[in-house]
N, C-alpha and C positions, 0 to 999 in steps of 0.2 A: 700192715701183721700188729699182732699185738696176741696176749695170751687169751685162751679162751675163755668167755665171759660164765660160763655155763656150770659154775663150781655150786656143790649145794651147801644150802644154808643149814646149821644142825647147830641146837644148844647142847648138843654133848659132844664140844670141840674135844675131849681128852679119850675119845673112846676109840677101840682100834680100828672100828669102823669108819668112823669120822678122817683118821687118820689114813687109812688106804685109799679114800675115795679124795683127799685133799694132794695124796700122792700123785695119784693118777692125773686129776685135774691140773697140778702144776707143770703136767709134761703136753699140757694142750698147746698150740699156736695157732691164733687164728688167724687163716690169709683171705682176704676181700678182694673182689674188682674179680668181673667176669675170665679175663683171660689170663692173670694170676692165679684161679683157682683151678682152671682147665690143666693151666700148666703145672701146677702140684699133684692135680688127682692123674697127670697121665705121668707121671714119675712113677715106676714100678716100686718103688722103697717108701711111700707114705703109706701112714695108716690111717684111716680116716676114722675119727668120732661123729660127727653132726655132719652136715650140708644145711643149711640156713638160705631161704629163699624168701623173698618178697612174695607176699600173695598178690600185689599191684604189677608185678611182671609181665610183660605183654610175650606171647608167644614167641621164642627164639631158636635156631638151630643150636647156638650154642651152647644155651640153657640145657635141651634134650641132650647133649654129650655130656655137660657136667654133671647133670643126674642121673644118666647111665651108668657112667665112669664112678659116682659115688654109692650108685645102689650094690656094682659088681664090686666094689671094696668091702661092704658090708656097712655102709655107714646108714645113720636113721639120718631120714629128712626131714625137716621140720621148717612149713611155711609161719610166715610173722608180716606185721603191720612194718608200714616202712619204719615209723616210730621205734620198733621194738630192734629192727633190724641193725637200726643205726645205734643201739647202743652195744650191741653186738661186736660190730663192726668197728663202733670207735670213729666210724669215717664217712657220714650219709654223702657227701660230694663226690665220695668215689667206689664206693661199695658197688654201686652198679647193680643192687637187689640179689647182689651174692656175695655168699662167707661161708668157708668151713674150716672146721674144728680138727687140726692134724697132729696126731700122736708123734713125740718128738722124743723118743727114748732117752736121749742125754741130755735133754731141754729139764732145768732145775733151778727153784731158787739156790741162791749160794749159800743161804743159811743153812739148808737142810743138806748140802753138799760137805759144809765143814761141821755139823752132826754127825755123817757117815765117816770121816774119817779122823774124828776125835774117836771113835771107836775101833780102828782098826788105821792104827799110825803106820804109815810107810816112813819108809828112811829117804827119800829121795821123790820129789814132787816136782815139778816145775809148772804153772798156771800162768797163761798169759792174760792180760788185762786191758784195756781198748780204752782212752782217754779222748772223746771228740776225734773220732774217724769216721767221717762223713762222706766218703766216695765209697759209693754202693760197691763198685768192682772190686777194689780194694779191699772190702769187708765180706766180699763174697771167697776172694780167694784167700783171706786169711782162714776164714773156715776151714776152707777144704785142706790147707796145710796144717790145722790144728787137729781135724779128724785123719788126714792121713799118718800124721808124723809123731814123736812122742810124749808130748804135752798133756798133761793128765785133762783140762779142760778150759775153755776161753771164757774169762769174766766181763759180759756186754750189760752196759748202764742200760737202761731203758730210756733215756733221755740225754741227748747232745751226739751218739752217734747215726748214723744212716740207718734208717728203717731195714727192719728183715721184709722186704720185698722182691719182687719178680726180678727186676737185676741183682739183686742178692744173691736168689735162686739161682739165677741162671750161670755167674761168675763164683759159685760155689759148685756145679757141676753136679747139682742135688745132693751133697752131702748136709747142705743145712738140716736135711731131715734126721740124721743119725751122729751128728757132732755133739761132743760134750760141751753145752754153753750154758753157762751160770749168769742165772738174772739178777740184777741191783738195780736199785731206784737209785743209788746214790754210789758213785766209786771210789771218794775219798771214805765214805762211812764203810765202805765194803772191805776195803783195803783196810782199814782198823781193824775188822772181824777177822781179819787174816793172819795181823800180825796177832793178836790175841791169841792165835790158835798158834803160833812159833813161825810163820812163815817171814822170811825176809825179803824185803820191798825192794826190786832194783828198777828205775827208770833210764830208759832210752835214751841218752843224748849226742849227739852226735860231736859233742864239744866237752864233753866229759875226760876227764884224765883217768880215770880208773878204764880197764877194758874189760868185756865179756870174759878175758881170758883168767880174770881174777875171780871171776864165780865158780866156786868149786860145783862137781856133780853130785853132792852129797847135799842134803838136808833138805825143809819146801821152800820155793822162791817164787815170788809173784814178779813178772817181767810187764812193766808197764809201757804201752807203745803209745806215742802222742799222735795228736792232729799230723796232716799232714804238711803244713805249712808253719802251725805255730810250737811244733813239739812236744812235751808234757806240759801240763799247766802249772802253773805253781802250786795253787795248792795240793795238787798231788803230790808235786819236786817234795814238798817241805815233809809228808808221809813215806818217801824213800828212805832206806837205810842208804842208799847210792845209788849215785848216775853213773853208767856205763856206757860205753860207745864199743863200736866194732871197728876194727883196725881197717883203714882204707890204703890202699895203694893207689899208684900215677896221679894223685891230685884230686880223688875221687872225694866230694865230699862227705856224702850219703847217700844211703841206699831208700828206695820207694818200702813203705812202711808194710807192704805184706810180704817184698822178699825178706825185709827181717824177721817179719813172724814166722818165715818158711826157717831161716837159719834157726831162731828160737827152737822150733817144733820138734829138729832133729837131733837139737842139741846132745839129750841123751840117749838116743836111739845111735849118734855116733860116736859116740861114747866123748864127747871132744866137752871141754870145758871152756 
């Protein structure tokens, strides 16, 4: 899966019309592969922009089901040669001649998010960032917690983390399509941008002396969750204002990263610091 590749070209990049179109296309998430596309279309919460099919596909009942569901949702159906479709899916070996552009209301670039909050400052805001979370089930559960809880958004790098695939969709229980997810190409660069906007950066570490209780419930914060086995990378740790831990009882060393994300997501809603 990846961002939709159908963004229009325009020399008038500063025009209002272009900016509106760009904002729309930035919300697109491209899902590829017959079963993942079918499962995405079967989810009642999905909005569909375009269904892409290879004109070389042989007749198959699953393709009939995919097309029928897409058309029912008002999607445009477009046929491509295999080379053109592979440019859309970015994965010719696994797209199976099918890709679909989904409209995800909470999916946007982190830069656009920062521009929005600069104009409408909030006294309290928590963002959760992921540093090399590679397990699809963990990623899906994290997305579900962020969608349900009080965290403002999830900052997700395009490289280094698990792909937004069928396993993630299943683990998120469909919340992937409406969760507030911020894309970034480089997590360190994105964190620097957040710092410039007045955010404090906290890395979660079981070895940190400071605890989460020392982080107040006011202000703007980014909490970084690191790799399942290695934790937060050194490069990202160097950008943090502080490393913090979650207190443990009974000799427990650490929590699963998805459980930690749940605690952070509900931090503000429960009124706990």
